[in-house]
N, C-alpha and C positions, 0 to 999 in steps of 0.2 A: 504493500499499500504507500510506502514512502516513496515508491518513485514514481507513480501515478503523477502526483502533482507535475515534477519536476518535466517528466516526459510530455506531461499537455501542454506545458509553456514551451518546452523546446519544439512543440510539431506548430503549434499555433505561432510562434514567433518564423518560423521558417516561409509557413505559408505565407505570412504577412511581406517578407523581405521577397520572396519568390515573385509574390502576386505584384508588388513594386518594381521587380525588373523588369517581368514581363508589359506591366502598364509602358512603363520607358523604351521597349523596344517596338510596341504600337507607336509609340510619340515619335520614335527616330523615324519609321517607315512611314509618318504622316509628313514629319519634318522636310524629309528629302525628297516627297512628293512635292510637299510645296515650292521647295527651293528650284527642283527643275522644271517648274512651271513657271517660275519667275524667270527663271535663264531663257527660256523658251520663249517669253513674253518680250523680253529682253531687245534679242537678236532678230525677231520677226521683222518682217518685213515694213519700211517706214509707210504711215498712211499721212493725208494732210491732217493737220491740227484740227482735231473736232470744236464744231460749235460751241457745246455745254460738256466738257470732259467731265466724268464724273471719278471722284478720289478713289473709289474702290474699285469701280469697273476697270477703269482707264488707270490704274498703276502701273507705270514701267511701260506705259503702250508708248514705241516707237511712232514718234512722228516726222514729217520734214517741214520748212517752211522756207519761204523768201522775204524778204525785205531789207531794213537798215537795221543797223546799231547805233544810237542815239549819242553816245558817248556818254551818257550818265550809267554810272555802275556803283556797285556797293561792294564793300571787301569784309569776307567771312571769315577769322582766325581758324587757320585748319594747320593738318599734321600731314605730312608723305615720311613712308620710312626713308627714302631717298636724301629727302632735303631737310625735314624736321618741320619747323614752321612756316608756315605758309597762308596765302591769303586766297581763299575762291571768289571771282570776280563773277558777282552777279549783275549782269548788264540788261538796261531797257532794250526791246528790240521790237520795231514797227514793222507788222506784218503787208504786206502789200495788198493785204483784203482790209485793212484799216484796223487791225488790231493791236493792241500794245500789251507784251506778253514780257516774263524774265526770263532771261538765259544764264545757265550757269555755265560759262566759257570755258572753265578751270581754274588751274591755280597759278601763283606767281611768287616769285619770290618775296621776301618780306622787304627788302629793298627798292622795290620795284613799285610800291604801292603807288607812290605819286606821280608815275612816269606817266605820258598821255597814252591811249592807246584808242589809235583811229576809228573813229566811226565810219561808217559808210557803207554798202550794200552788200548782202552777203546771204547765201543760203545755207541753212543749218539741220543736221539731220541730230536729233537725240530723243530722249525717253522723258515723257511726263513723269513728275517727282511731285509727292505731297511730303515733305522731311520733316519729322517731330524730333528735334535736335532741342527743343528745350526741358529743364526741369527744375526741382526747388533751386538747385545748385549751380543754375547758370546764370552769370552775371547778367545785369540788364544792358541791351545794346548800346555803346555810344554812337548815337545816329551823326548828332552835329560833327564828332571825328571821323566818321566814317569807321568807325571798329565796330565790327558785329559778332557776336561770341554763338550766335545760333541763327540759322535760315529761318528765321521767322515769315511766314509765307505774307499773313497779313499786314504786316509792318512794314517789309522790303513793298508789298506791292503800294503801301501807302505814300510811302516817302519817294518811290519811282514814278510813282501815277500810271500805274499797269494793273491790269487784273489778275488776280492772285493766284496767278498759273505761273510753274516753274519749269522749263525744258532743260534738262543735264544736256551740253550739247556732248555729241560723240564726234562728228565732224561740224567744221566751218570753213566754209569755200576761201572767206578772207581772213583767216582768225591770224591775230597778232601772232608774233614770232615769240613774244615774251610770255605766251599763255599756253600751259600744257593744258587740253581736255583730263577730265576728269569723272568718266563718265558712271552711271548709275550701275553698280554690281551687288551681289548677295554677297559679297566679304562681311559686311556689319551686321547680318543677322544673325542673331547665338545658332547654333545647334551641338548644345551640349548634353543632349541627351545618352552618347554612347558612353559617355564619362558617369552620368548617373545608372546606367545598365551596370558597370562594373562593380559601382560602387554598392548598388544592391544585392545583385548576385554574390559579390565579395562576402557581405555580411551576411549574407542567409550560410555562405559557407562555414564561415566564423561560428554562428550561431546551432548549427550542425556540431560543428566540430566541440565547442564548450559544453553542451547538451550531454553527447556520448562520453567525454572527460567527467562531465561532472555527474553524470548516473554509474559510470564504472568507480569513482573514488567514493558513492554511498553503497554500491555494492560491496567493494572491502571492508567499509567502517561494520556494515552489518554482518559480514562473514565472522570479522573480529570480536 
């Protein structure tokens, strides 16, 4: 009878831990499917800019548009592995159809912040994006100094006088030599489920081992 309670908790704990690990296996398959879908959408054939794009249905939608950069731009602090601190250039773009939208042209080095980047006609191929980069720890954007700490769609659109619509450029026909495109990808989307799988199944193995060890000790104590 002394062995029943430890055996019960041993089995119960193992079932719980294995169930959590199995759930993470399912979540991993789901996340890989989501990422595969996003990647497929990112590289699909570009279409004309929708008249009323939807933030969910059209997220990452490849688009193409022609028009002109006005020369108005915002600088968003970011970082790259190769350079470190950089600025993302979010510029006003007037389309041939009379719309005014934002284009994330790519990154520049911090020392190039105040250099002139020529305005003028261009063709842009990129992806629609609705970035959500602000949390409780994000500093307020320095609008006057043109130093932004997050791509705040509503505030950027208000300052630039555009629609709250952002196209992250993959190709720009007349892109300035100092701007390096930084397209949308899935690198920033976390996928930690494999680590959770290893953790939960590993804990299950340890739980089984400790249960067997404890039961063995109790049996030896009983015989003594």
